[in-house]
N, C-alpha and C positions, 0 to 999 in steps of 0.2 A: 544789448543782448546779454553781455557777460554778467551784468548786474542782476539779471533774472535767474542766473544759475543758482542751484542749491549749494550749501556748504560743502557737501561731499564731492559734488561735481567740480567745484573750483579747486579744492585740494587735490583731487584726482588729476585735473588738468595740469596743475603746477608740478606735481610729482612726475607726471608723464613727460612734460617738457624737460625737467631735470634729468630723468632717466634716459631720455633720447640723447641729450647732450653727452652724458657720461658714456652711453653706449657708442656714440659716434667717436668720442675720444679714444675709448677702449679699442674699437675696431681699427682705427687708424694706427694706434700704438701697436696693436697686434700685427697688423700688416707690415709695419716697418720692422718690427722685431723678427717676424718670419723672414723678411728680406735679408736682414742682417745675419740671421742664422744660416740661411741658404748661401749667402756670400762667403761666410766663414767656412762653410762646408766646401765650397768651390775652391777657396784658397788652400784649405787642407788637402784637397784632391790634387791641386797643382803642385803643392809641396811634395806630395806622395809620388807624383810622376817624375819630378826632378830627382827625388831620392832613388827612384827605380832606374832612371837613366844613369845616375852616378854609380849605382850598384852594378849595372851591366858593364860599364867601363872598368869598374874595379875588378870584376870577374875576368874581363878580357886581359887586364894587366896581370892577374894571377896566373892565367894559362901561359901568358908570354914569359912570366918570371920562372914558372916551373919548366917551360921548354928550354930556356937559356941556362938554367941551373943544370939540367941534364946534359945539354950540349957541352958545357964547360967541364963538368965532372965525370959525366958518363955514368953517374950513380942513378939507378932507377928510382931511388927514394925521392929524387927531386920531381919525379913525374906525378907524385901523389896530389899536389895542389892542382896540377894540370888536369888530371882526370876528374878530380872533384869539381873544379870550375866548369868543366865541359857539361856536366849534368845540370849545374845551376844556371848556365847561360841560357839554355833552352827554356827553363822555367821563367827566368826573368824576362826573356823576350815575349813569351806568351802572356805574362802578367802585364807588360806594357801594352800589348795589343788590347787587352781587356780594359785597362785604365784609360786608354786614349780612344776608346770606341766612339765617344761623342765629339772628338776633336779631329777634323779632317787634316789639319796642318800637321799635327803630331803623328797621324797615321802615315802621312807622306814621308816624314822623317824616319819612321820605322821601316818604310819600304826602301828608303835609301840606305839604311843601316844593314838590312838583312843580307844583301850580296857582299857587302864589305866584311861582315862577320863571317860569312861562309868562306870567303877568300882568305881571311886572316886565319881561321881555324885550319883551313886546308894547307896554308903556307907553314903553319906551326907543325902540323902533322908530317908534312914532307921533310922538314928539317930534322925532326925526331927520327924519322925513318932513315935519313942519310947518316945521322949519328950512329944509329944502330948498325947499319950495314957497311958504311964506308969510313966511319971514324970522325974524328974531330975536324979535320981540315975541310972536307967538302961541306960539312954542316956549317962551319964558321964562315966559309966563303958564301954560302947561301944567305946567311944572316947579313953578311956585309953588303949585299947588293941593295939594302935599304927598302926592300919590298914590304917587309913587315912593318917597318917604321912608317912608310907612306900610308899603309892601310890603317894603322892606329891613328895617324894624324887626321885622316879623313873621318874616322869614327869620332874622334874628339871634336872635329869641326861640326859634324852633325849634332852631337850632344850639345855643343856650345850654342848652335842655332836654336836647338830645342829649348835650352835654358833661357836664351834671350827672349824667345817667344813666350815662354812661361813667365819670365819676369815682367814682360810687357802686360800679359794678362793679369798677373798679380797686382801690378800697379793700377791697372784699370779697375780691378775689383776693390782695391784699397780705396780708390777715389769714390767708387760707388758705395762702399761701406761708410765712408766718411759723410757722403751726401745723405745716405739713408739715416745715419745717426743724427746728423743735423736736422733732417726732416722730422725724425721721431722726437727729438728734443723740442723742436719748435711746436709740433702738434700737441705734445703733452703739456708744455708750458703755456702756450697761448690758448690752446683749447681749454685747459683748466681755468685760466684767467677769464676767458670769454664765458665759459660755462658758469663759473662762480658769479660773474657779473650779471649774466642773464638770469640765473637762479635768484640772485638777490633782487633784481628788478621785478621778476615775476612774484617773488615772495612779498615785496613791498606793495605791488599792485593788488595781490590777493588780500593781504592784511588790510589795506586801505578800503577795498571793496567790502570785505567782511565786516570791518569796523563800522562803515556807514550802514550796511544792511542790518547788523545787530543793533546799532544805535537806534535806527528807525523802529526795529522790532521792540526794543526796550521801551522807547517812548510810547509805542502802541500798548505794550503790556502795562506800563504805568497808568496810561489813560483808562484802559479797561479795568485795571484793579481799583482805580479810584471810583469809577462808575459802579463796579461790583460792590465796593465797600458801602457806597451810598445806598445802593439797592438793598444790601444786606441789613444796613441800619434801619431803613424804612420797613423792611420785611419783619425784622425783630420787633420794632415798635408796634407794627400792626398785629403781630402775633401776641404780644403782651396785652394790647388793648382787646383783642379777640378773647384771650384767656380770661381777662377781667369780665368782659361781657358774658362769657359762658358761665362764669362763676355766679354772676348776678342772676342769670336765667335759671341756673340750677337751684339757687336759693328760692327764687319765685316758684319754681316747680314744686319744691318741697313744701312751701306754704300752701300751694294749691292742693297738694296731696293731703295735707292736714285738714284743709277746708273740705275736701271731698269726703274724707272719713267722717268729719263732723256732720256733713249733710246726710251721709248714710245713716248715722246714729239718729239724726232728727227724723229722717224718713221712716226709720224703724219705729220711733215713738209715735209718729203719725199713724202708722199701720196699727199699732196697739190701740191707739185712741179710737181709730175707726172700728176696730173689732168690738171695743167696748160700746161704741155707739150702736153698732149692729145688735149687740146683746140687749141694749136698752130698748131698741126698736122692737125686738122680739118680745121683750117683757111688756111693752105697750100693747102689742097685739094680744097677748094673753089677758091683759087687763080689760081690753075691749070685749073679749069673749066672755069674761066673767060679768061684765056690765050688762050683758043681755039677760042674765039670770037675776041680777040684783041691782035695780035702778038706784037703790039706796046707797050703794057703795060708789055711785058715780062721782060724788063730791070728793071722796078720798082719792079715787083714782085720777080725777082731774087734777087734784093738787100734785099728785105724784108726776103726772104728765107735765105739768107746768115746771116742776123742779127739774125733771129730765130735760125739758126743752131749754131751760135756762143753762143747764150744764152743756147741752148740745151747742147752744149759742156761744158759750165761752170756749168750748173745744173747737168750734168752727173758727172763732177768732184766732185761737192758737194755731190752728192749721193754716189760716190765712197768713199769720206772721211767718210761719215756717216756709209757706209757699213763697212769700216775698223774699225770704233769705235764699231759697233755692233759685228763684228767678234772678236775684242779684248775682248769686254765684255763677249761674249759667251765663249771664252777660259778661262777668269777669273772665270766666273760662273762655268764652268766645273771643274776647279781646286778647287774652293771653295766647290763644291758639293762632290768632292772626299775627300777633307779634312774633310768636315762635316760627310761623311759616316764613315771615320776612327774614328773620335771623338765619333760618335753615337755608333759605335761598342764597343768602350771602356766604354761607359756609361751603357752597359748591357741592362736589361729589359726596363728601362725608355727611352732608346735611340732608341728602335725598330721603333716607329712611325717616328722619325726624320730620320731614315735610309731610309724609304720609300719615304719621302718628298725629301730628298737629291738625291735619285736615279731619281725621277721625274724631279728635277731641272737639273740634268746632261743630261737626255734624251732631255729635252727642249733646253738645251744649244747646244746639238749636232744638233737638228733640226735648231736652229737659225744659227749655223755655216754652215750647208748645204745650207740654204736659202741665206746667204750672198755670198757664192760661186756662186750660181746661179745668184744672182743680179749682182755680179761683172762681170760674163760672159755676161749678158745682157747689162750692161753698156758699156763694151768693144765693143759689137756689135753696141750699139747706137753711140758710139764715131766713130767707123769705118764708120757707115752709114752717120754720120754728116760730116766727112771728105770727104767722097765721094760726098755728096751733095754740099759741098763748092766748091770742085774742079769742079763739074759739072756746078754750077752756074757761077764760074769764066770763065769757057770755054764759057758759054752762053753769058756772057757780052762781050767777045771778038768777038764772032761770033754769032749774033742773028739768023742768018740763020741756023747755026749748032745747036743752041739751039732749033730751031723749029723742026729740024729733030729728035733731041733726046728728044722731049717733052714726048714721050711715056715712055722713061726711067725715066724721072723725076717723072711722075705720079706713075710709079711703085715704085720708091724710097720712095715717100710720103706714099704709101700704107704700105710698109714695116715699115716706121717710125711709122705710126699709130699703127701697130700691136705690135712693140717693146714697144711703150709708154704704150699700154694697158697691156702688160706683166709686164712692170715696175710698173704700178699702182697696179696690182694684187699682185706683190711681196712686194710692200710697205705696202699694206693692211695686207698681211700675217705677215710681220715683226711687224706691229703695234699690230695685234692680239696676235702673239707669245710673244711680249714684255709684253702685258697686262697679259697674262697667267703666264709669268715669274714673274711679280710683285705679282700676287696672290699667286704663289707658294712660293715666297720669304717671303711674309707676313705669310703664314702658317709655313714656317721654323722659322720665327721670333717668332711666338707663341710657337712652339715646343721648341725652345731654351729657351724662358722665363719659360716654364714649367720645362724644365730640370734644369735651374738655380735655380728655386724654390725648386725642389727636392734635388739639391745639397746643398742648404742652410739648408733644413731639415736634410739631411745626416750629415752636419757639426754640427748642433745642437744635433743630436743623438749621434755623436761621442763625443761631449763635455759632454753630459750626461753620456755616457759610461765611459769616463775618470773620471768624478766625482764619479761614482759608484765604479770604480776600486780603486780610492783613499780612499773612505770610507771603502771598503773591506780590504784594506791594513791596515788602521788605526784600524779597528776592530780586525784583526788578531794580530796586535801588542798589543792591550789591552788584548786580550785573552792570548797571550804569557806572558804578564806581570803578569796576574792573576795566571797562573799555574807555573811560573818560580820558586817560592819558593818550591813548592812541588817537582818539577823536581830536584831542588838542593838537597832536602832531599833524594830523591830516588838515 
């Protein structure tokens, strides 16, 4: 389960464990330090109580010294320490009450001292009053009965007992302080050692796990980068081949455009020839009208008709050749349109518009092919009519009389010729219009091919960039593998 953790989670867990160990050591050290400080405070408090007891005994000595000095000398100046100490004794005793408020044993000592102090102060006051009223003898005798000495001895005994109890408490606290110090030292030392060892173990475990995980990821990246490099190379090669194919298609389209323009020019020539043929037919009709008035001019007109029919046959042959060229171009256009449709289908989304244009070109080529077949049929009819007319005029030249009888047939033939020429003219115009449309469509195909070629170049550039990215990724994976290889060797 730990191996499935993320890098941040593993590091966070390691730092959390290390922080917990440090926090535990810090809390234990803090607790021990607080205990030591409290123990020191208690020791200082006990010392302060001992000093207060000593101060109280010292003040009792001062009042006794002042009282004896006055008894011996009778000088009131010796009572000054006595009077001063009397005020301080009350304060010292109250201070001891406060200091020992948490110690019942010391309170008991104070309870035992209080009547002794009162009796001692009363005894001192009584002796001073005897010295004032009765003189030195009675006062000295009062001192000599050792009552004051016994009271002071009892006070000293109470103080000694208090000191002994305080010393025992100080010894106990010293032992507790020593134990606490040893415990603190042990906690800090062994806690730090254990924490450092545990942190080192966790760090080793995390590094080992991360090294394995990163190593697996690096191997996966290396494999993926190799596959990406191969795919990028293949894509770049395909893009270059596609660019070459698009260049060839563009060249073919330009040739087709030139051929379409040439077809347009030829169709325009056919249209002019058809108009000339129509003019000739109209001239023939005029000649037939004149022949009704002058039979004698039939021979001359027949010769002219023969000449025109021969020209018409030649022009029909020329038109037939042009129609063959148009038919051949239509077939080539249809084949190119099919090839362009196939190439556009291979180009995917970018070739969709080109597919539509190629389909329109193919339809236009089919229309041109149909028109050429119709023109070919009309030309054959024109040829047949021309042959018939030549034969008729030859027969007329041999027998003018027979020509006169068949004049109606000639007129009818000229009418048919005029109709056929009109049809030929319309067909030539349709060929010209269709060829212009074909030129426009080819130009659109040329533009589409140019756009497709540009897209292919961009695809080639993108493939090159992909290849460079794959190479950089492979180099990065090798560097990362080189970084973690020593750790993997240790693992």
